[in-house]
C-alpha positions as CSV (number, residue, x, y, z in Angstrom):
1,X,-3.6,9.0,-27.0
2,X,-3.9,6.6,-24.3
3,X,-6.4,6.1,-21.7
4,X,-6.9,4.5,-18.0
5,X,-10.2,5.1,-17.5
6,X,-10.7,2.8,-14.6
7,X,-8.1,5.0,-12.8
8,X,-9.4,8.0,-13.9
9,X,-12.6,6.7,-12.3
10,X,-11.2,5.4,-8.9
11,X,-9.7,8.9,-8.3
12,X,-13.2,10.8,-9.4
13,X,-14.5,8.7,-6.6
14,X,-12.0,9.2,-4.1
15,X,-12.3,12.9,-4.6
16,X,-16.3,13.1,-4.3
17,X,-15.7,11.0,-0.8
18,X,-13.0,13.5,0.0
19,X,-14.5,16.5,-0.2
20,X,-17.9,15.3,1.4
21,X,-16.4,14.8,4.4
22,X,-15.1,18.5,4.2
23,X,-17.2,21.4,5.2
24,X,-18.7,23.1,1.9
25,X,-16.6,26.1,2.1
26,X,-13.6,24.1,0.8
27,X,-12.7,24.4,-2.9
28,X,-9.6,22.7,-3.2
29,X,-7.2,20.8,-1.6
30,X,-3.3,21.0,-2.4
31,X,-1.3,17.6,-2.1
32,X,2.3,17.1,-2.3
33,X,1.9,13.8,-0.9
34,X,3.0,11.3,-4.1
35,X,0.5,8.3,-2.4
36,X,-2.4,10.9,-2.3
37,X,-1.7,12.5,-5.9
38,X,-2.1,9.2,-7.0
39,X,-4.8,8.4,-5.1
40,X,-6.6,11.7,-6.3
41,X,-5.5,11.9,-9.3
42,X,-5.0,8.0,-10.8
43,X,-2.0,9.0,-12.2
44,X,1.7,7.1,-11.0
45,X,5.0,7.5,-12.1
46,X,7.6,5.0,-12.1
47,X,10.3,8.1,-11.4
48,X,7.8,8.6,-7.8
49,X,9.4,5.0,-7.0
50,X,12.8,5.3,-8.3
51,X,13.9,8.6,-6.8
52,X,13.0,9.8,-3.3
53,X,13.4,13.3,-3.8
54,X,10.7,13.4,-6.9
55,X,8.6,16.4,-6.2
56,X,5.2,16.3,-7.7
57,X,1.7,17.5,-6.4
58,X,-1.9,17.6,-6.9
59,X,-4.9,20.1,-6.8
60,X,-8.0,18.9,-6.5
61,X,-10.7,20.9,-6.6
62,X,-15.1,20.1,-6.6
63,X,-14.3,19.8,-10.6
64,X,-10.9,18.1,-11.4
65,X,-7.6,18.1,-11.4
66,X,-4.3,20.2,-11.9
67,X,-1.4,18.0,-12.0
68,X,2.8,19.2,-11.1
69,X,5.0,16.7,-12.7
70,X,8.1,17.0,-13.9
71,X,8.5,17.1,-18.1
72,X,9.3,13.5,-18.8
73,X,6.0,12.6,-17.1
74,X,3.7,14.8,-18.9
75,X,3.2,12.3,-21.9
76,X,2.2,9.3,-20.0
77,X,0.1,11.6,-17.5
78,X,-2.2,12.0,-20.6
79,X,-3.4,8.6,-19.8
80,X,-5.3,9.6,-17.1
81,X,-5.3,13.5,-16.7
82,X,-7.0,13.9,-20.2
83,X,-6.8,17.6,-20.5
84,X,-3.4,18.8,-21.2
85,X,-4.1,22.1,-19.9
86,X,-4.4,20.7,-16.3
87,X,-0.7,19.3,-16.6
88,X,2.3,21.4,-15.0
89,X,5.4,20.6,-15.9
90,X,9.0,21.5,-14.5
91,X,12.4,21.2,-16.2
92,X,13.5,19.9,-19.7
93,X,12.2,16.9,-21.9
94,X,11.4,15.9,-25.5
95,X,8.7,13.4,-26.6
96,X,8.6,13.3,-30.6
97,X,5.2,12.7,-32.8
98,X,2.5,15.3,-33.7
99,X,0.3,13.9,-31.7
100,X,2.4,13.9,-28.3
101,X,3.4,17.4,-29.9
102,X,-0.2,18.9,-30.2
103,X,-0.7,17.7,-25.9
104,X,2.7,19.2,-25.0
105,X,1.0,22.9,-27.1
106,X,-1.8,22.6,-24.8
107,X,-0.1,22.5,-21.5
108,X,1.2,25.0,-19.9
109,X,5.0,26.1,-20.7
110,X,7.2,23.8,-18.6
111,X,8.7,25.9,-15.6
112,X,12.6,25.8,-14.6
113,X,11.3,23.7,-11.1
114,X,9.1,22.0,-9.1
115,X,8.0,25.8,-7.0
116,X,7.6,27.6,-10.4
117,X,5.4,24.9,-11.8
118,X,3.0,24.4,-8.2
119,X,2.9,28.5,-8.4
120,X,1.6,28.3,-11.8
121,X,-1.0,25.7,-10.8
122,X,-2.2,27.6,-7.7
123,X,-2.8,30.5,-9.6
124,X,-4.7,28.8,-12.5
125,X,-6.8,26.7,-9.6
126,X,-7.3,28.4,-6.5
127,X,-9.2,31.9,-6.1
128,X,-7.1,34.5,-3.9
129,X,-9.6,34.4,-1.2
130,X,-10.7,30.4,-1.2
131,X,-10.7,27.6,1.8
132,X,-7.7,25.5,0.6
133,X,-7.0,22.3,2.5
134,X,-3.6,21.3,2.5
135,X,-1.5,17.7,2.6
136,X,1.7,18.8,2.7
137,X,4.3,16.8,4.9
138,X,7.4,19.3,4.0
139,X,7.4,22.7,6.5
140,X,9.5,24.6,3.7
141,X,6.8,23.8,1.0
142,X,4.0,24.4,3.6
143,X,5.6,27.7,3.7
144,X,5.9,28.2,0.0
145,X,2.4,27.4,-0.2
146,X,1.5,30.0,1.7
147,X,3.1,32.4,0.2
148,X,1.3,31.3,-2.8
149,X,-1.6,31.4,-1.6
150,X,-1.4,34.5,-0.1
151,X,-5.0,35.9,1.3
152,X,-6.6,32.0,1.4
153,X,-7.6,30.5,4.5
154,X,-5.1,27.1,4.8
155,X,-5.8,24.5,7.0
156,X,-4.5,20.9,7.2
157,X,-6.5,18.2,6.0
158,X,-4.3,14.8,6.3
159,X,-6.4,13.8,8.8
160,X,-9.3,13.7,6.8
161,X,-7.4,12.1,4.0
162,X,-5.7,9.5,6.3
163,X,-9.6,8.8,7.3
164,X,-10.7,8.9,3.7
165,X,-8.8,6.1,2.7
166,X,-9.1,3.8,5.4
167,X,-12.6,2.6,4.1
168,X,-12.2,1.7,0.2
169,X,-14.2,2.2,-2.5
170,X,-15.6,-0.4,-4.7
171,X,-13.3,0.0,-7.4
172,X,-10.1,0.0,-5.1
173,X,-11.4,-3.2,-3.4
174,X,-11.3,-4.9,-6.8
175,X,-7.4,-4.0,-7.3
176,X,-6.9,-5.2,-4.2
177,X,-8.3,-8.3,-5.1
178,X,-6.3,-9.0,-7.6
179,X,-3.0,-7.8,-5.7
180,X,-3.9,-10.3,-2.9
181,X,-4.5,-12.9,-5.6
182,X,-1.5,-12.7,-7.7
183,X,0.4,-12.5,-4.6
184,X,-0.9,-15.6,-3.2
185,X,-0.6,-17.7,-6.6
186,X,3.0,-16.6,-6.8
187,X,3.7,-18.2,-3.2
188,X,1.8,-21.2,-3.8
189,X,3.8,-22.2,-6.5
190,X,7.0,-21.9,-4.2
191,X,5.4,-23.8,-1.3
192,X,4.5,-26.2,-3.8
193,X,8.1,-26.5,-5.7
194,X,10.0,-26.3,-2.8
195,X,12.6,-28.9,-2.3
196,X,15.7,-29.7,-0.2
197,X,18.8,-27.8,-1.7
198,X,17.0,-25.1,-3.4
199,X,18.0,-21.5,-2.3
200,X,16.2,-18.8,-1.1
201,X,16.9,-17.3,-4.3
202,X,15.2,-20.0,-6.5
203,X,12.2,-19.4,-4.4
204,X,12.5,-15.7,-4.9
205,X,12.2,-15.7,-8.3
206,X,9.3,-17.9,-9.2
207,X,7.2,-15.9,-6.6
208,X,8.1,-12.6,-8.6
209,X,7.8,-14.3,-12.0
210,X,4.7,-15.3,-11.5
211,X,3.6,-11.8,-10.2
212,X,5.0,-10.1,-12.7
213,X,3.1,-12.8,-15.4
214,X,-0.5,-11.6,-14.1
215,X,0.8,-8.0,-14.3
216,X,1.7,-7.2,-10.7
217,X,5.1,-5.2,-9.5
218,X,6.9,-7.6,-6.7
219,X,7.4,-5.1,-3.8
220,X,8.8,-7.6,-1.2
221,X,9.4,-11.3,-1.7
222,X,11.0,-12.2,1.8
223,X,11.8,-15.5,1.5
224,X,14.5,-16.9,4.3
225,X,15.0,-20.2,5.6
226,X,16.6,-21.9,8.6
227,X,18.3,-18.9,11.1
228,X,18.1,-16.6,8.6
229,X,14.0,-17.1,9.2
230,X,14.4,-14.7,11.9
231,X,15.7,-12.1,10.1
232,X,12.1,-9.6,9.7
233,X,12.5,-8.3,7.0
234,X,16.0,-9.6,4.8
235,X,16.4,-10.2,1.0
236,X,16.5,-13.4,-0.3
237,X,19.9,-15.2,-0.4
238,X,22.1,-18.0,-1.9
239,X,21.6,-19.8,1.1
240,X,20.3,-23.5,0.6
241,X,17.2,-25.1,2.4
242,X,18.5,-27.8,4.3
243,X,16.4,-30.9,6.2
244,X,14.7,-29.4,9.1
245,X,15.1,-25.6,7.9
246,X,12.2,-23.3,8.6
247,X,10.9,-21.7,5.4
248,X,9.3,-18.2,6.3
249,X,7.7,-16.4,3.2
250,X,6.3,-13.2,3.6
251,X,5.1,-11.6,0.2
252,X,3.5,-8.1,-1.3
253,X,3.1,-6.6,-4.8
254,X,0.7,-3.9,-6.1
255,X,-1.6,-4.2,-9.1
256,X,-1.9,0.3,-10.1
257,X,-0.8,1.0,-7.0
258,X,-2.8,-0.9,-4.7
259,X,-0.8,-3.5,-2.1
260,X,-1.2,-7.3,-0.9
261,X,0.9,-8.7,1.7
262,X,0.5,-12.4,3.1
263,X,3.2,-15.1,4.0
264,X,2.5,-18.6,5.0
265,X,5.9,-21.2,7.2
266,X,6.7,-24.6,6.0
267,X,9.4,-27.2,6.7
268,X,11.7,-28.5,4.9
269,X,10.8,-32.6,6.1
270,X,8.6,-33.3,9.4
271,X,8.6,-30.5,11.8
272,X,9.9,-31.0,15.3
273,X,7.7,-30.8,18.3
274,X,9.1,-27.7,19.5
275,X,8.1,-25.9,15.8
276,X,5.0,-27.7,15.5
277,X,3.6,-26.6,19.0
278,X,5.0,-23.0,18.1
279,X,3.5,-22.4,14.9
280,X,0.0,-24.2,16.5
281,X,0.2,-21.3,19.3
282,X,0.3,-18.7,16.1
283,X,-2.0,-19.9,14.1
284,X,-4.5,-20.1,16.9
285,X,-3.9,-16.4,17.4
286,X,-4.5,-15.3,14.1
287,X,-7.8,-17.4,13.8
288,X,-9.2,-15.9,17.0
289,X,-8.6,-12.4,15.2
290,X,-10.3,-13.2,12.2
291,X,-13.0,-15.1,14.1
292,X,-13.7,-11.7,16.1
293,X,-13.3,-9.5,13.1
294,X,-16.3,-7.4,12.1
295,X,-17.3,-3.9,12.0
296,X,-17.8,-2.2,15.8
297,X,-14.8,-4.4,17.1
298,X,-11.8,-2.5,18.1
299,X,-8.2,-2.7,16.9
300,X,-7.1,-3.0,20.5
301,X,-9.8,-5.5,20.9
302,X,-8.1,-7.9,17.7
303,X,-5.0,-7.4,19.5
304,X,-5.5,-8.5,22.8
305,X,-7.2,-11.9,21.7
306,X,-3.9,-12.7,19.3
307,X,-2.0,-12.0,22.4
308,X,-3.8,-13.9,25.0
309,X,-4.5,-16.8,22.5
310,X,-0.7,-17.2,21.5
311,X,0.4,-17.0,25.0
312,X,-1.7,-20.0,26.3
313,X,-0.1,-22.3,24.0
314,X,4.0,-22.8,23.2
315,X,5.3,-19.1,23.2
316,X,3.7,-18.3,27.1
317,X,5.7,-15.1,26.7
318,X,4.9,-13.8,22.9
319,X,5.2,-9.6,22.3
320,X,4.1,-7.8,19.6
321,X,3.9,-4.1,19.1
322,X,0.6,-4.8,16.7
323,X,-1.3,-8.1,14.9
324,X,-1.7,-6.5,12.0
325,X,-2.5,-3.1,9.8
326,X,-4.8,-1.6,7.0
327,X,-3.5,-2.2,3.7
328,X,-4.2,-0.5,0.8
329,X,-2.2,2.4,-0.9
330,X,0.5,1.6,1.2
331,X,1.9,-2.0,2.7
332,X,1.3,-0.7,6.4
333,X,-1.7,2.3,6.5
334,X,-4.2,3.3,9.1
335,X,-5.4,1.7,11.3
336,X,-2.7,-0.6,13.2
337,X,-4.2,-3.3,14.7
338,X,-2.5,-2.7,18.2
339,X,-3.6,-1.3,21.7
340,X,-2.2,2.1,21.3
341,X,-5.0,4.9,20.1
342,X,-8.0,2.0,19.7
343,X,-9.7,2.7,16.4
344,X,-13.2,1.1,15.9
345,X,-13.2,-1.4,12.6
346,X,-15.8,-0.2,10.2
347,X,-17.1,-2.1,7.0
348,X,-14.6,-1.9,4.2
349,X,-11.5,-1.4,5.8
350,X,-9.1,-3.6,4.3
351,X,-7.2,-5.2,7.1
352,X,-4.1,-7.7,7.1
353,X,-4.2,-10.1,10.2
354,X,-0.7,-11.7,11.6
355,X,0.8,-13.0,14.4
356,X,4.4,-13.6,13.3
357,X,7.2,-14.9,15.6
358,X,11.2,-14.2,15.2
359,X,13.5,-15.8,17.9
360,X,17.8,-15.0,16.6
361,X,19.4,-18.4,16.7
362,X,16.5,-20.3,16.4
363,X,14.0,-19.0,13.4
364,X,11.0,-17.2,12.4
365,X,7.6,-18.2,11.5
366,X,4.4,-16.3,10.6
367,X,0.5,-16.6,9.2
368,X,-1.2,-13.3,7.5
369,X,-4.2,-13.2,6.0
370,X,-5.8,-10.4,4.4
371,X,-9.8,-9.2,4.9
372,X,-12.2,-7.2,3.9
373,X,-14.6,-6.2,6.7
374,X,-18.2,-6.7,5.4
375,X,-21.4,-6.0,7.0
376,X,-21.2,-8.6,9.2
377,X,-18.0,-10.3,9.2
378,X,-15.0,-10.5,6.8
379,X,-14.6,-11.4,3.1
380,X,-11.1,-13.1,2.6
381,X,-8.4,-12.3,-0.2
382,X,-6.3,-15.1,0.9
383,X,-7.4,-18.6,1.0
384,X,-4.3,-20.7,1.1
385,X,-3.6,-23.2,3.8
386,X,-2.8,-22.0,6.8
387,X,-1.5,-24.9,8.4
388,X,2.6,-25.6,9.0
389,X,3.9,-26.8,5.4
390,X,6.1,-29.7,5.0
391,X,8.4,-30.5,2.1
């Protein structure tokens, strides 16, 4: 069988980190959150992206994992979960070949439905009187697990998982560096090739092609021009770029489940005084955050300095709900750089710092960078010129 050792190693380190944050009495964690199944188990299925109703689960113990997934995933899951006896399937699917057949024979029998497979995995992995952490967002599934684990002591561990994910392991940082690099490469090529008369779709295709060629998966490729640049998360269209138009590019991809997110703004031709002055205010706000960013500052401090600096320029009424966010296994994760629920910034957080502006009827512009928080400051994962480009 094929093996993805790197993903297995990251997942093992994540489990070790998480169990180190839990009481010693906790012997197992059950999660039905697909993101956390991948985080703690290493395996990520295309079906989890393609079908929002797809069911999966992971039981993490101090000595390994038990994966619950659809039958069609079983062969691919063996790349990461190498022990077939710990892959619990539901449904029917057929994969031929002698090696595959041996692996399938070593798996527990496939069950009719997800709940049946989860119950079988729980029975195999968890003692009747164990203390079990739960990360189960769905109330109905939590109730079902309560019945499956009757006699166990159960508690909600989702906050612990969120805290665990807030700082990144070395293997995770490596994935995030790659994701940021290939995302920025695609964006840089699009900006270099942008010309009057090209369409949003033309530039989106350039960005997506670069990401795919480097092994990433394009997740959002926001290429908007002219009045459409004020549309926050709009898909690219056949709208052509015209002289004087703003071009706003906001792009993210994933590499083995780890996200990138970066943005730049350009103008077709020379920027107007208003375009230049507004962008200058936004850029100074972002740079003020980046200059302040280090362990010990709070998310509220970063938000406040961005808002204050932008308002000193050509956008005196500037408003934002946040001026950045964590990034990792999802594009927007804890912490949010916002005044509500202030969070202390610590080493090995990975943050996107941004100061966007959107005005319907005029346009939108933004600058966004991704950084790792180090012991004394930050490491940039994005390097592209932050000035207002002209083409």
